[in-house]
PDB file with one MODEL, atoms N, CA, C and O in Angstrom:
MODEL        1
ATOM      1  N   UNK A   1      24.756   6.782   5.217  1.00  0.00           N
ATOM      2  CA  UNK A   1      24.290   7.580   4.099  1.00  0.00           C
ATOM      3  C   UNK A   1      23.996   6.648   2.923  1.00  0.00           C
ATOM      4  O   UNK A   1      24.802   5.777   2.594  1.00  0.00           O
ATOM      5  N   UNK A   2      22.850   6.836   2.304  1.00  0.00           N
ATOM      6  CA  UNK A   2      22.463   6.024   1.160  1.00  0.00           C
ATOM      7  C   UNK A   2      23.002   6.663  -0.108  1.00  0.00           C
ATOM      8  O   UNK A   2      22.808   7.850  -0.366  1.00  0.00           O
ATOM      9  N   UNK A   3      23.679   5.846  -0.883  1.00  0.00           N
ATOM     10  CA  UNK A   3      24.252   6.340  -2.131  1.00  0.00           C
ATOM     11  C   UNK A   3      23.194   6.233  -3.229  1.00  0.00           C
ATOM     12  O   UNK A   3      22.625   5.164  -3.448  1.00  0.00           O
ATOM     13  N   UNK A   4      22.938   7.336  -3.911  1.00  0.00           N
ATOM     14  CA  UNK A   4      21.973   7.345  -5.004  1.00  0.00           C
ATOM     15  C   UNK A   4      22.680   7.037  -6.308  1.00  0.00           C
ATOM     16  O   UNK A   4      23.209   7.931  -6.968  1.00  0.00           O
ATOM     17  N   UNK A   5      22.684   5.789  -6.668  1.00  0.00           N
ATOM     18  CA  UNK A   5      23.236   5.409  -7.962  1.00  0.00           C
ATOM     19  C   UNK A   5      22.113   4.822  -8.788  1.00  0.00           C
ATOM     20  O   UNK A   5      21.103   4.372  -8.248  1.00  0.00           O
ATOM     21  N   UNK A   6      22.286   4.827 -10.064  1.00  0.00           N
ATOM     22  CA  UNK A   6      21.276   4.303 -10.976  1.00  0.00           C
ATOM     23  C   UNK A   6      21.819   3.033 -11.603  1.00  0.00           C
ATOM     24  O   UNK A   6      22.958   2.984 -12.068  1.00  0.00           O
ATOM     25  N   UNK A   7      20.991   2.020 -11.606  1.00  0.00           N
ATOM     26  CA  UNK A   7      21.351   0.748 -12.213  1.00  0.00           C
ATOM     27  C   UNK A   7      20.488   0.528 -13.453  1.00  0.00           C
ATOM     28  O   UNK A   7      19.314   0.899 -13.478  1.00  0.00           O
ATOM     29  N   UNK A   8      21.060  -0.056 -14.444  1.00  0.00           N
ATOM     30  CA  UNK A   8      20.335  -0.407 -15.653  1.00  0.00           C
ATOM     31  C   UNK A   8      20.092  -1.906 -15.636  1.00  0.00           C
ATOM     32  O   UNK A   8      20.996  -2.691 -15.348  1.00  0.00           O
ATOM     33  N   UNK A   9      18.851  -2.297 -15.950  1.00  0.00           N
ATOM     34  CA  UNK A   9      18.522  -3.716 -15.968  1.00  0.00           C
ATOM     35  C   UNK A   9      17.906  -4.076 -17.311  1.00  0.00           C
ATOM     36  O   UNK A   9      17.454  -3.214 -18.065  1.00  0.00           O
ATOM     37  N   UNK A  10      17.902  -5.356 -17.585  1.00  0.00           N
ATOM     38  CA  UNK A  10      17.212  -5.875 -18.757  1.00  0.00           C
ATOM     39  C   UNK A  10      16.148  -6.816 -18.232  1.00  0.00           C
ATOM     40  O   UNK A  10      16.435  -7.671 -17.394  1.00  0.00           O
ATOM     41  N   UNK A  11      14.927  -6.671 -18.712  1.00  0.00           N
ATOM     42  CA  UNK A  11      13.833  -7.504 -18.228  1.00  0.00           C
ATOM     43  C   UNK A  11      12.953  -7.948 -19.381  1.00  0.00           C
ATOM     44  O   UNK A  11      12.818  -7.253 -20.388  1.00  0.00           O
ATOM     45  N   UNK A  12      12.365  -9.107 -19.214  1.00  0.00           N
ATOM     46  CA  UNK A  12      11.415  -9.608 -20.207  1.00  0.00           C
ATOM     47  C   UNK A  12      10.018  -9.239 -19.738  1.00  0.00           C
ATOM     48  O   UNK A  12       9.602  -9.600 -18.637  1.00  0.00           O
ATOM     49  N   UNK A  13       9.301  -8.514 -20.586  1.00  0.00           N
ATOM     50  CA  UNK A  13       7.966  -8.040 -20.256  1.00  0.00           C
ATOM     51  C   UNK A  13       7.015  -8.496 -21.355  1.00  0.00           C
ATOM     52  O   UNK A  13       7.313  -8.314 -22.536  1.00  0.00           O
ATOM     53  N   UNK A  14       5.882  -9.083 -20.995  1.00  0.00           N
ATOM     54  CA  UNK A  14       4.909  -9.488 -22.021  1.00  0.00           C
ATOM     55  C   UNK A  14       4.490  -8.289 -22.876  1.00  0.00           C
ATOM     56  O   UNK A  14       4.387  -7.166 -22.382  1.00  0.00           O
ATOM     57  N   UNK A  15       4.254  -8.543 -24.149  1.00  0.00           N
ATOM     58  CA  UNK A  15       3.902  -7.471 -25.088  1.00  0.00           C
ATOM     59  C   UNK A  15       2.724  -6.637 -24.603  1.00  0.00           C
ATOM     60  O   UNK A  15       2.750  -5.411 -24.706  1.00  0.00           O
ATOM     61  N   UNK A  16       1.693  -7.288 -24.077  1.00  0.00           N
ATOM     62  CA  UNK A  16       0.500  -6.558 -23.637  1.00  0.00           C
ATOM     63  C   UNK A  16       0.837  -5.596 -22.495  1.00  0.00           C
ATOM     64  O   UNK A  16       0.339  -4.471 -22.463  1.00  0.00           O
ATOM     65  N   UNK A  17       1.670  -6.031 -21.570  1.00  0.00           N
ATOM     66  CA  UNK A  17       2.061  -5.180 -20.444  1.00  0.00           C
ATOM     67  C   UNK A  17       2.941  -4.041 -20.942  1.00  0.00           C
ATOM     68  O   UNK A  17       2.801  -2.901 -20.499  1.00  0.00           O
ATOM     69  N   UNK A  18       3.839  -4.352 -21.857  1.00  0.00           N
ATOM     70  CA  UNK A  18       4.717  -3.335 -22.430  1.00  0.00           C
ATOM     71  C   UNK A  18       3.896  -2.233 -23.093  1.00  0.00           C
ATOM     72  O   UNK A  18       4.171  -1.047 -22.910  1.00  0.00           O
ATOM     73  N   UNK A  19       2.897  -2.630 -23.856  1.00  0.00           N
ATOM     74  CA  UNK A  19       2.057  -1.649 -24.546  1.00  0.00           C
ATOM     75  C   UNK A  19       1.269  -0.818 -23.545  1.00  0.00           C
ATOM     76  O   UNK A  19       1.130   0.393 -23.718  1.00  0.00           O
ATOM     77  N   UNK A  20       0.751  -1.457 -22.499  1.00  0.00           N
ATOM     78  CA  UNK A  20       0.030  -0.703 -21.468  1.00  0.00           C
ATOM     79  C   UNK A  20       0.954   0.311 -20.803  1.00  0.00           C
ATOM     80  O   UNK A  20       0.553   1.446 -20.546  1.00  0.00           O
ATOM     81  N   UNK A  21       2.177  -0.093 -20.528  1.00  0.00           N
ATOM     82  CA  UNK A  21       3.146   0.807 -19.899  1.00  0.00           C
ATOM     83  C   UNK A  21       3.457   1.981 -20.829  1.00  0.00           C
ATOM     84  O   UNK A  21       3.514   3.128 -20.387  1.00  0.00           O
ATOM     85  N   UNK A  22       3.656   1.693 -22.101  1.00  0.00           N
ATOM     86  CA  UNK A  22       3.933   2.765 -23.071  1.00  0.00           C
ATOM     87  C   UNK A  22       2.762   3.733 -23.146  1.00  0.00           C
ATOM     88  O   UNK A  22       2.956   4.949 -23.153  1.00  0.00           O
ATOM     89  N   UNK A  23       1.537   3.192 -23.201  1.00  0.00           N
ATOM     90  CA  UNK A  23       0.347   4.041 -23.283  1.00  0.00           C
ATOM     91  C   UNK A  23       0.204   4.904 -22.027  1.00  0.00           C
ATOM     92  O   UNK A  23      -0.105   6.092 -22.112  1.00  0.00           O
ATOM     93  N   UNK A  24       0.432   4.293 -20.864  1.00  0.00           N
ATOM     94  CA  UNK A  24       0.310   5.031 -19.610  1.00  0.00           C
ATOM     95  C   UNK A  24       1.360   6.135 -19.527  1.00  0.00           C
ATOM     96  O   UNK A  24       1.056   7.257 -19.123  1.00  0.00           O
ATOM     97  N   UNK A  25       2.583   5.819 -19.905  1.00  0.00           N
ATOM     98  CA  UNK A  25       3.647   6.827 -19.882  1.00  0.00           C
ATOM     99  C   UNK A  25       3.290   7.988 -20.814  1.00  0.00           C
ATOM    100  O   UNK A  25       3.487   9.152 -20.466  1.00  0.00           O
ATOM    101  N   UNK A  26       2.773   7.670 -21.981  1.00  0.00           N
ATOM    102  CA  UNK A  26       2.381   8.725 -22.922  1.00  0.00           C
ATOM    103  C   UNK A  26       1.250   9.566 -22.348  1.00  0.00           C
ATOM    104  O   UNK A  26       1.269  10.793 -22.440  1.00  0.00           O
ATOM    105  N   UNK A  27       0.259   8.892 -21.753  1.00  0.00           N
ATOM    106  CA  UNK A  27      -0.877   9.612 -21.178  1.00  0.00           C
ATOM    107  C   UNK A  27      -0.440  10.515 -20.027  1.00  0.00           C
ATOM    108  O   UNK A  27      -0.963  11.618 -19.869  1.00  0.00           O
ATOM    109  N   UNK A  28       0.511  10.051 -19.230  1.00  0.00           N
ATOM    110  CA  UNK A  28       0.999  10.828 -18.092  1.00  0.00           C
ATOM    111  C   UNK A  28       2.107  11.807 -18.494  1.00  0.00           C
ATOM    112  O   UNK A  28       2.565  12.616 -17.688  1.00  0.00           O
ATOM    113  N   UNK A  29       2.524  11.713 -19.756  1.00  0.00           N
ATOM    114  CA  UNK A  29       3.572  12.589 -20.298  1.00  0.00           C
ATOM    115  C   UNK A  29       4.875  12.485 -19.510  1.00  0.00           C
ATOM    116  O   UNK A  29       5.499  13.484 -19.153  1.00  0.00           O
ATOM    117  N   UNK A  30       5.258  11.233 -19.254  1.00  0.00           N
ATOM    118  CA  UNK A  30       6.545  10.972 -18.608  1.00  0.00           C
ATOM    119  C   UNK A  30       7.279   9.926 -19.434  1.00  0.00           C
ATOM    120  O   UNK A  30       6.645   9.140 -20.139  1.00  0.00           O
ATOM    121  N   UNK A  31       8.598   9.904 -19.358  1.00  0.00           N
ATOM    122  CA  UNK A  31       9.335   8.884 -20.095  1.00  0.00           C
ATOM    123  C   UNK A  31       8.987   7.477 -19.591  1.00  0.00           C
ATOM    124  O   UNK A  31       8.732   7.272 -18.404  1.00  0.00           O
ATOM    125  N   UNK A  32       8.982   6.535 -20.504  1.00  0.00           N
ATOM    126  CA  UNK A  32       8.682   5.153 -20.146  1.00  0.00           C
ATOM    127  C   UNK A  32       9.627   4.659 -19.056  1.00  0.00           C
ATOM    128  O   UNK A  32       9.198   3.951 -18.146  1.00  0.00           O
ATOM    129  N   UNK A  33      10.893   5.016 -19.133  1.00  0.00           N
ATOM    130  CA  UNK A  33      11.874   4.589 -18.133  1.00  0.00           C
ATOM    131  C   UNK A  33      11.490   5.100 -16.747  1.00  0.00           C
ATOM    132  O   UNK A  33      11.663   4.396 -15.752  1.00  0.00           O
ATOM    133  N   UNK A  34      10.967   6.328 -16.682  1.00  0.00           N
ATOM    134  CA  UNK A  34      10.554   6.891 -15.394  1.00  0.00           C
ATOM    135  C   UNK A  34       9.346   6.130 -14.847  1.00  0.00           C
ATOM    136  O   UNK A  34       9.278   5.848 -13.651  1.00  0.00           O
ATOM    137  N   UNK A  35       8.399   5.800 -15.718  1.00  0.00           N
ATOM    138  CA  UNK A  35       7.226   5.038 -15.298  1.00  0.00           C
ATOM    139  C   UNK A  35       7.645   3.686 -14.723  1.00  0.00           C
ATOM    140  O   UNK A  35       7.153   3.270 -13.674  1.00  0.00           O
ATOM    141  N   UNK A  36       8.553   3.007 -15.414  1.00  0.00           N
ATOM    142  CA  UNK A  36       9.006   1.701 -14.955  1.00  0.00           C
ATOM    143  C   UNK A  36       9.739   1.829 -13.626  1.00  0.00           C
ATOM    144  O   UNK A  36       9.550   1.003 -12.733  1.00  0.00           O
ATOM    145  N   UNK A  37      10.569   2.848 -13.486  1.00  0.00           N
ATOM    146  CA  UNK A  37      11.276   3.074 -12.228  1.00  0.00           C
ATOM    147  C   UNK A  37      10.298   3.333 -11.089  1.00  0.00           C
ATOM    148  O   UNK A  37      10.464   2.799  -9.992  1.00  0.00           O
ATOM    149  N   UNK A  38       9.287   4.144 -11.342  1.00  0.00           N
ATOM    150  CA  UNK A  38       8.267   4.411 -10.328  1.00  0.00           C
ATOM    151  C   UNK A  38       7.515   3.139  -9.955  1.00  0.00           C
ATOM    152  O   UNK A  38       7.230   2.904  -8.781  1.00  0.00           O
ATOM    153  N   UNK A  39       7.195   2.321 -10.953  1.00  0.00           N
ATOM    154  CA  UNK A  39       6.466   1.083 -10.698  1.00  0.00           C
ATOM    155  C   UNK A  39       7.288   0.124  -9.843  1.00  0.00           C
ATOM    156  O   UNK A  39       6.758  -0.493  -8.919  1.00  0.00           O
ATOM    157  N   UNK A  40       8.570  -0.002 -10.145  1.00  0.00           N
ATOM    158  CA  UNK A  40       9.442  -0.873  -9.358  1.00  0.00           C
ATOM    159  C   UNK A  40       9.562  -0.341  -7.934  1.00  0.00           C
ATOM    160  O   UNK A  40       9.476  -1.106  -6.973  1.00  0.00           O
ATOM    161  N   UNK A  41       9.759   0.959  -7.798  1.00  0.00           N
ATOM    162  CA  UNK A  41       9.878   1.576  -6.477  1.00  0.00           C
ATOM    163  C   UNK A  41       8.628   1.334  -5.645  1.00  0.00           C
ATOM    164  O   UNK A  41       8.720   0.958  -4.476  1.00  0.00           O
ATOM    165  N   UNK A  42       7.467   1.546  -6.239  1.00  0.00           N
ATOM    166  CA  UNK A  42       6.204   1.358  -5.528  1.00  0.00           C
ATOM    167  C   UNK A  42       6.012  -0.101  -5.129  1.00  0.00           C
ATOM    168  O   UNK A  42       5.589  -0.382  -4.007  1.00  0.00           O
ATOM    169  N   UNK A  43       6.310  -1.012  -6.011  1.00  0.00           N
ATOM    170  CA  UNK A  43       6.122  -2.432  -5.723  1.00  0.00           C
ATOM    171  C   UNK A  43       7.062  -2.911  -4.629  1.00  0.00           C
ATOM    172  O   UNK A  43       6.646  -3.644  -3.732  1.00  0.00           O
ATOM    173  N   UNK A  44       8.322  -2.505  -4.691  1.00  0.00           N
ATOM    174  CA  UNK A  44       9.278  -2.889  -3.653  1.00  0.00           C
ATOM    175  C   UNK A  44       8.826  -2.330  -2.302  1.00  0.00           C
ATOM    176  O   UNK A  44       8.904  -3.020  -1.286  1.00  0.00           O
ATOM    177  N   UNK A  45       8.359  -1.092  -2.291  1.00  0.00           N
ATOM    178  CA  UNK A  45       7.862  -0.500  -1.058  1.00  0.00           C
ATOM    179  C   UNK A  45       6.673  -1.249  -0.493  1.00  0.00           C
ATOM    180  O   UNK A  45       6.598  -1.487   0.713  1.00  0.00           O
ATOM    181  N   UNK A  46       5.737  -1.626  -1.362  1.00  0.00           N
ATOM    182  CA  UNK A  46       4.557  -2.361  -0.906  1.00  0.00           C
ATOM    183  C   UNK A  46       4.950  -3.715  -0.334  1.00  0.00           C
ATOM    184  O   UNK A  46       4.447  -4.104   0.719  1.00  0.00           O
ATOM    185  N   UNK A  47       5.833  -4.437  -1.003  1.00  0.00           N
ATOM    186  CA  UNK A  47       6.277  -5.738  -0.493  1.00  0.00           C
ATOM    187  C   UNK A  47       7.025  -5.585   0.820  1.00  0.00           C
ATOM    188  O   UNK A  47       6.878  -6.414   1.718  1.00  0.00           O
ATOM    189  N   UNK A  48       7.825  -4.537   0.942  1.00  0.00           N
ATOM    190  CA  UNK A  48       8.549  -4.298   2.191  1.00  0.00           C
ATOM    191  C   UNK A  48       7.583  -4.030   3.334  1.00  0.00           C
ATOM    192  O   UNK A  48       7.744  -4.567   4.430  1.00  0.00           O
ATOM    193  N   UNK A  49       6.574  -3.195   3.078  1.00  0.00           N
ATOM    194  CA  UNK A  49       5.571  -2.898   4.106  1.00  0.00           C
ATOM    195  C   UNK A  49       4.804  -4.144   4.495  1.00  0.00           C
ATOM    196  O   UNK A  49       4.517  -4.362   5.672  1.00  0.00           O
ATOM    197  N   UNK A  50       4.470  -4.967   3.504  1.00  0.00           N
ATOM    198  CA  UNK A  50       3.741  -6.205   3.775  1.00  0.00           C
ATOM    199  C   UNK A  50       4.561  -7.120   4.671  1.00  0.00           C
ATOM    200  O   UNK A  50       4.030  -7.724   5.604  1.00  0.00           O
ATOM    201  N   UNK A  51       5.851  -7.222   4.390  1.00  0.00           N
ATOM    202  CA  UNK A  51       6.731  -8.052   5.206  1.00  0.00           C
ATOM    203  C   UNK A  51       6.824  -7.502   6.625  1.00  0.00           C
ATOM    204  O   UNK A  51       6.820  -8.261   7.594  1.00  0.00           O
ATOM    205  N   UNK A  52       6.908  -6.193   6.739  1.00  0.00           N
ATOM    206  CA  UNK A  52       6.993  -5.545   8.046  1.00  0.00           C
ATOM    207  C   UNK A  52       5.717  -5.795   8.843  1.00  0.00           C
ATOM    208  O   UNK A  52       5.774  -6.113  10.031  1.00  0.00           O
ATOM    209  N   UNK A  53       4.570  -5.653   8.190  1.00  0.00           N
ATOM    210  CA  UNK A  53       3.296  -5.888   8.870  1.00  0.00           C
ATOM    211  C   UNK A  53       3.161  -7.338   9.306  1.00  0.00           C
ATOM    212  O   UNK A  53       2.666  -7.616  10.399  1.00  0.00           O
ATOM    213  N   UNK A  54       3.596  -8.262   8.463  1.00  0.00           N
ATOM    214  CA  UNK A  54       3.535  -9.684   8.816  1.00  0.00           C
ATOM    215  C   UNK A  54       4.404  -9.972  10.034  1.00  0.00           C
ATOM    216  O   UNK A  54       4.000 -10.724  10.921  1.00  0.00           O
ATOM    217  N   UNK A  55       5.584  -9.383  10.082  1.00  0.00           N
ATOM    218  CA  UNK A  55       6.478  -9.588  11.219  1.00  0.00           C
ATOM    219  C   UNK A  55       5.858  -9.020  12.496  1.00  0.00           C
ATOM    220  O   UNK A  55       5.932  -9.643  13.555  1.00  0.00           O
ATOM    221  N   UNK A  56       5.252  -7.851  12.395  1.00  0.00           N
ATOM    222  CA  UNK A  56       4.604  -7.258  13.574  1.00  0.00           C
ATOM    223  C   UNK A  56       3.407  -8.084  14.005  1.00  0.00           C
ATOM    224  O   UNK A  56       3.153  -8.236  15.200  1.00  0.00           O
ATOM    225  N   UNK A  57       2.671  -8.619  13.042  1.00  0.00           N
ATOM    226  CA  UNK A  57       1.499  -9.432  13.374  1.00  0.00           C
ATOM    227  C   UNK A  57       1.903 -10.685  14.151  1.00  0.00           C
ATOM    228  O   UNK A  57       1.170 -11.124  15.037  1.00  0.00           O
ATOM    229  N   UNK A  58       3.049 -11.259  13.832  1.00  0.00           N
ATOM    230  CA  UNK A  58       3.520 -12.449  14.549  1.00  0.00           C
ATOM    231  C   UNK A  58       3.810 -12.152  16.017  1.00  0.00           C
ATOM    232  O   UNK A  58       3.713 -13.036  16.867  1.00  0.00           O
ATOM    233  N   UNK A  59       4.169 -10.898  16.310  1.00  0.00           N
ATOM    234  CA  UNK A  59       4.467 -10.516  17.690  1.00  0.00           C
ATOM    235  C   UNK A  59       3.195 -10.249  18.489  1.00  0.00           C
ATOM    236  O   UNK A  59       3.233 -10.190  19.718  1.00  0.00           O
ATOM    237  N   UNK A  60       2.082 -10.089  17.803  1.00  0.00           N
ATOM    238  CA  UNK A  60       0.830  -9.770  18.472  1.00  0.00           C
ATOM    239  C   UNK A  60       0.130 -11.011  18.989  1.00  0.00           C
ATOM    240  O   UNK A  60       0.496 -12.141  18.664  1.00  0.00           O
ATOM    241  N   UNK A  61      -0.888 -10.770  19.805  1.00  0.00           N
ATOM    242  CA  UNK A  61      -1.699 -11.869  20.321  1.00  0.00           C
ATOM    243  C   UNK A  61      -3.080 -11.330  20.657  1.00  0.00           C
ATOM    244  O   UNK A  61      -3.273 -10.123  20.804  1.00  0.00           O
ATOM    245  N   UNK A  62      -4.024 -12.231  20.774  1.00  0.00           N
ATOM    246  CA  UNK A  62      -5.381 -11.816  21.161  1.00  0.00           C
ATOM    247  C   UNK A  62      -5.352 -11.180  22.542  1.00  0.00           C
ATOM    248  O   UNK A  62      -6.064 -10.207  22.792  1.00  0.00           O
ATOM    249  N   UNK A  63      -4.542 -11.714  23.434  1.00  0.00           N
ATOM    250  CA  UNK A  63      -4.436 -11.172  24.789  1.00  0.00           C
ATOM    251  C   UNK A  63      -3.967  -9.715  24.755  1.00  0.00           C
ATOM    252  O   UNK A  63      -4.538  -8.863  25.436  1.00  0.00           O
ATOM    253  N   UNK A  64      -2.927  -9.428  23.962  1.00  0.00           N
ATOM    254  CA  UNK A  64      -2.432  -8.055  23.844  1.00  0.00           C
ATOM    255  C   UNK A  64      -3.499  -7.140  23.247  1.00  0.00           C
ATOM    256  O   UNK A  64      -3.650  -5.991  23.662  1.00  0.00           O
ATOM    257  N   UNK A  65      -4.231  -7.662  22.271  1.00  0.00           N
ATOM    258  CA  UNK A  65      -5.293  -6.896  21.628  1.00  0.00           C
ATOM    259  C   UNK A  65      -6.371  -6.536  22.653  1.00  0.00           C
ATOM    260  O   UNK A  65      -6.805  -5.386  22.722  1.00  0.00           O
ATOM    261  N   UNK A  66      -6.795  -7.508  23.437  1.00  0.00           N
ATOM    262  CA  UNK A  66      -7.829  -7.254  24.435  1.00  0.00           C
ATOM    263  C   UNK A  66      -7.330  -6.287  25.515  1.00  0.00           C
ATOM    264  O   UNK A  66      -8.099  -5.463  26.009  1.00  0.00           O
ATOM    265  N   UNK A  67      -6.056  -6.385  25.878  1.00  0.00           N
ATOM    266  CA  UNK A  67      -5.488  -5.443  26.841  1.00  0.00           C
ATOM    267  C   UNK A  67      -5.524  -4.017  26.289  1.00  0.00           C
ATOM    268  O   UNK A  67      -5.826  -3.069  27.014  1.00  0.00           O
ATOM    269  N   UNK A  68      -5.215  -3.878  25.012  1.00  0.00           N
ATOM    270  CA  UNK A  68      -5.251  -2.553  24.387  1.00  0.00           C
ATOM    271  C   UNK A  68      -6.683  -2.021  24.351  1.00  0.00           C
ATOM    272  O   UNK A  68      -6.910  -0.834  24.588  1.00  0.00           O
ATOM    273  N   UNK A  69      -7.648  -2.891  24.054  1.00  0.00           N
ATOM    274  CA  UNK A  69      -9.046  -2.452  24.009  1.00  0.00           C
ATOM    275  C   UNK A  69      -9.538  -1.976  25.370  1.00  0.00           C
ATOM    276  O   UNK A  69     -10.387  -1.089  25.448  1.00  0.00           O
ATOM    277  N   UNK A  70      -9.011  -2.557  26.436  1.00  0.00           N
ATOM    278  CA  UNK A  70      -9.414  -2.141  27.783  1.00  0.00           C
ATOM    279  C   UNK A  70      -9.049  -0.686  28.045  1.00  0.00           C
ATOM    280  O   UNK A  70      -9.652  -0.047  28.908  1.00  0.00           O
ATOM    281  N   UNK A  71      -8.083  -0.157  27.324  1.00  0.00           N
ATOM    282  CA  UNK A  71      -7.651   1.224  27.525  1.00  0.00           C
ATOM    283  C   UNK A  71      -8.506   2.227  26.748  1.00  0.00           C
ATOM    284  O   UNK A  71      -8.385   3.436  26.947  1.00  0.00           O
ATOM    285  N   UNK A  72      -9.361   1.727  25.874  1.00  0.00           N
ATOM    286  CA  UNK A  72     -10.215   2.611  25.078  1.00  0.00           C
ATOM    287  C   UNK A  72     -11.381   3.054  25.943  1.00  0.00           C
ATOM    288  O   UNK A  72     -12.071   2.212  26.517  1.00  0.00           O
ATOM    289  N   UNK A  73     -11.620   4.368  26.052  1.00  0.00           N
ATOM    290  CA  UNK A  73     -12.725   4.839  26.899  1.00  0.00           C
ATOM    291  C   UNK A  73     -14.076   4.399  26.339  1.00  0.00           C
ATOM    292  O   UNK A  73     -14.272   4.359  25.124  1.00  0.00           O
ATOM    293  N   UNK A  74     -14.995   4.072  27.231  1.00  0.00           N
ATOM    294  CA  UNK A  74     -16.336   3.639  26.848  1.00  0.00           C
ATOM    295  C   UNK A  74     -17.237   4.863  26.761  1.00  0.00           C
ATOM    296  O   UNK A  74     -17.996   5.159  27.684  1.00  0.00           O
ATOM    297  N   UNK A  75     -17.141   5.568  25.635  1.00  0.00           N
ATOM    298  CA  UNK A  75     -17.934   6.783  25.429  1.00  0.00           C
ATOM    299  C   UNK A  75     -18.643   6.701  24.084  1.00  0.00           C
ATOM    300  O   UNK A  75     -18.239   5.953  23.194  1.00  0.00           O
ATOM    301  N   UNK A  76     -19.684   7.469  23.958  1.00  0.00           N
ATOM    302  CA  UNK A  76     -20.430   7.541  22.704  1.00  0.00           C
ATOM    303  C   UNK A  76     -19.557   8.206  21.633  1.00  0.00           C
ATOM    304  O   UNK A  76     -18.845   9.169  21.917  1.00  0.00           O
ATOM    305  N   UNK A  77     -19.617   7.692  20.417  1.00  0.00           N
ATOM    306  CA  UNK A  77     -18.842   8.283  19.313  1.00  0.00           C
ATOM    307  C   UNK A  77     -19.381   9.677  19.009  1.00  0.00           C
ATOM    308  O   UNK A  77     -20.584   9.916  19.106  1.00  0.00           O
ATOM    309  N   UNK A  78     -18.484  10.600  18.641  1.00  0.00           N
ATOM    310  CA  UNK A  78     -18.975  11.937  18.271  1.00  0.00           C
ATOM    311  C   UNK A  78     -19.877  11.847  17.033  1.00  0.00           C
ATOM    312  O   UNK A  78     -19.785  10.895  16.258  1.00  0.00           O
ATOM    313  N   UNK A  79     -20.720  12.814  16.864  1.00  0.00           N
ATOM    314  CA  UNK A  79     -21.697  12.820  15.765  1.00  0.00           C
ATOM    315  C   UNK A  79     -21.034  12.604  14.407  1.00  0.00           C
ATOM    316  O   UNK A  79     -21.560  11.869  13.571  1.00  0.00           O
ATOM    317  N   UNK A  80     -19.884  13.238  14.181  1.00  0.00           N
ATOM    318  CA  UNK A  80     -19.211  13.158  12.877  1.00  0.00           C
ATOM    319  C   UNK A  80     -18.615  11.774  12.611  1.00  0.00           C
ATOM    320  O   UNK A  80     -18.228  11.477  11.480  1.00  0.00           O
ATOM    321  N   UNK A  81     -18.537  10.919  13.646  1.00  0.00           N
ATOM    322  CA  UNK A  81     -17.900   9.609  13.496  1.00  0.00           C
ATOM    323  C   UNK A  81     -18.912   8.466  13.584  1.00  0.00           C
ATOM    324  O   UNK A  81     -18.542   7.330  13.879  1.00  0.00           O
ATOM    325  N   UNK A  82     -20.174   8.763  13.331  1.00  0.00           N
ATOM    326  CA  UNK A  82     -21.222   7.742  13.415  1.00  0.00           C
ATOM    327  C   UNK A  82     -21.667   7.332  12.019  1.00  0.00           C
ATOM    328  O   UNK A  82     -21.581   8.100  11.060  1.00  0.00           O
ATOM    329  N   UNK A  83     -22.143   6.100  11.938  1.00  0.00           N
ATOM    330  CA  UNK A  83     -22.700   5.618  10.679  1.00  0.00           C
ATOM    331  C   UNK A  83     -24.029   6.317  10.420  1.00  0.00           C
ATOM    332  O   UNK A  83     -24.746   6.658  11.361  1.00  0.00           O
ATOM    333  N   UNK A  84     -24.358   6.531   9.155  1.00  0.00           N
ATOM    334  CA  UNK A  84     -25.639   7.185   8.854  1.00  0.00           C
ATOM    335  C   UNK A  84     -26.805   6.332   9.350  1.00  0.00           C
ATOM    336  O   UNK A  84     -26.719   5.104   9.380  1.00  0.00           O
ATOM    337  N   UNK A  85     -27.881   6.987   9.732  1.00  0.00           N
ATOM    338  CA  UNK A  85     -29.068   6.274  10.179  1.00  0.00           C
ATOM    339  C   UNK A  85     -29.587   5.388   9.055  1.00  0.00           C
ATOM    340  O   UNK A  85     -29.671   5.819   7.905  1.00  0.00           O
ATOM    341  N   UNK A  86     -29.928   4.175   9.383  1.00  0.00           N
ATOM    342  CA  UNK A  86     -30.425   3.221   8.390  1.00  0.00           C
ATOM    343  C   UNK A  86     -29.324   2.450   7.670  1.00  0.00           C
ATOM    344  O   UNK A  86     -29.617   1.617   6.812  1.00  0.00           O
ATOM    345  N   UNK A  87     -28.058   2.714   8.007  1.00  0.00           N
ATOM    346  CA  UNK A  87     -26.943   2.015   7.365  1.00  0.00           C
ATOM    347  C   UNK A  87     -27.009   0.526   7.662  1.00  0.00           C
ATOM    348  O   UNK A  87     -27.247   0.115   8.798  1.00  0.00           O
ATOM    349  N   UNK A  88     -26.797  -0.275   6.627  1.00  0.00           N
ATOM    350  CA  UNK A  88     -26.705  -1.720   6.786  1.00  0.00           C
ATOM    351  C   UNK A  88     -25.436  -2.194   6.110  1.00  0.00           C
ATOM    352  O   UNK A  88     -25.145  -1.827   4.971  1.00  0.00           O
ATOM    353  N   UNK A  89     -24.695  -3.004   6.817  1.00  0.00           N
ATOM    354  CA  UNK A  89     -23.429  -3.524   6.292  1.00  0.00           C
ATOM    355  C   UNK A  89     -23.654  -4.314   5.012  1.00  0.00           C
ATOM    356  O   UNK A  89     -24.595  -5.101   4.912  1.00  0.00           O
ATOM    357  N   UNK A  90     -22.783  -4.095   4.037  1.00  0.00           N
ATOM    358  CA  UNK A  90     -22.854  -4.858   2.785  1.00  0.00           C
ATOM    359  C   UNK A  90     -23.797  -4.280   1.749  1.00  0.00           C
ATOM    360  O   UNK A  90     -24.033  -4.906   0.715  1.00  0.00           O
ATOM    361  N   UNK A  91     -24.331  -3.120   1.998  1.00  0.00           N
ATOM    362  CA  UNK A  91     -25.251  -2.538   1.006  1.00  0.00           C
ATOM    363  C   UNK A  91     -24.617  -1.366   0.315  1.00  0.00           C
ATOM    364  O   UNK A  91     -25.238  -0.750  -0.550  1.00  0.00           O
TER     365      UNK A  91
ENDMDL
END
């Protein structure tokens, strides 16, 4: 069971970032502390996911990838899943 406790921290934040955070919190009508907590939560989650993906990528190989592709049926894509006529990559 995860214990939900709240920790208080002290951090040094550049003035420009602090002002942006204050403005964003005001615009979103949430307390600055809540905005900062959400930002930390989101960032930790993103870094955790990135680490997880990197670990999974190390377990992969081109051989495994090609084996997986062999299992994909060779059929025409449904109409709703096709690129528009005249589509060119990078435009």
